[in-house]
C-alpha positions in Angstrom: 2.3 -4.5 20.6 1.6 -3.3 17.0 4.4 -0.5 15.9 3.3 2.5 13.6 5.1 0.7 10.8 2.8 -2.2 11.2 -0.4 -0.4 11.3 0.4 1.7 8.3 1.2 -1.8 6.5 -1.9 -3.3 7.4 -3.8 0.0 6.3 -2.3 -0.2 3.0 -3.3 -3.8 2.4 -7.0 -3.0 3.9 -7.4 0.1 1.5 -6.0 -2.1 -1.5 -8.6 -5.1 -0.1 -11.5 -2.4 -0.2 -10.7 -1.3 -4.1 -10.2 2.0 -3.2 -6.4 3.1 -4.4 -7.5 6.8 -4.2 -7.5 6.3 -0.5 -3.8 5.7 -0.5 -3.0 9.3 0.9 -3.9 8.2 4.2 -0.9 6.0 4.6 1.5 7.5 1.6 3.4 10.4 1.4 2.4 12.8 -1.0 6.1 13.1 -2.1 6.6 9.0 -2.7 9.1 8.2 -5.0 8.2 4.7 -6.4 10.1 2.0 -8.3 9.8 -0.6 -10.8 6.1 -1.2 -12.2 4.7 0.4 -9.2 4.9 4.0 -10.5 7.2 6.6 -9.9 5.1 8.7 -7.5 2.0 8.7 -5.5 -0.5 9.3 -8.4 1.2 6.6 -10.6 0.9 4.2 -7.7 -2.6 4.9 -7.5 -3.0 4.3 -11.0 -1.2 1.1 -11.1 -3.2 -0.7 -8.2 -6.4 0.8 -9.9 -5.2 -0.9 -13.4 -4.5 -4.4 -11.3 -8.0 -4.0 -9.5 -10.0 -3.6 -12.6 -9.7 -7.1 -14.0 -9.7 -8.5 -10.6 -12.4 -6.6 -8.6 -12.8 -9.5 -5.9 -9.0 -9.6 -5.1 -8.2 -10.3 -1.6 -4.7 -10.0 -0.1 -4.2 -11.6 3.4 -1.7 -9.9 5.4 -0.4 -13.3 7.6 2.9 -12.1 8.8 4.8 -8.7 9.3 8.6 -8.5 10.4 9.5 -5.3 11.4 13.1 -4.5 12.2 14.2 -0.9 13.2 18.0 -0.2 13.4 19.2 2.8 15.1 22.9 3.7 14.2 
């Protein structure tokens, strides 16, 4: 059974693979706080992905395996 987390990750990679970072609103929170080179917020993340896709328009990311551990304390 696919969890919500897995379906969100799968959709994230589908959106990137479709070359549509503007559609990341589907899977990312509007108040996303980024880190490192990915940008500081959702707008920066979209811009970062778009700038990466520009020179690599045929980029394809195959999601091979996902592991999800949900720990409830």
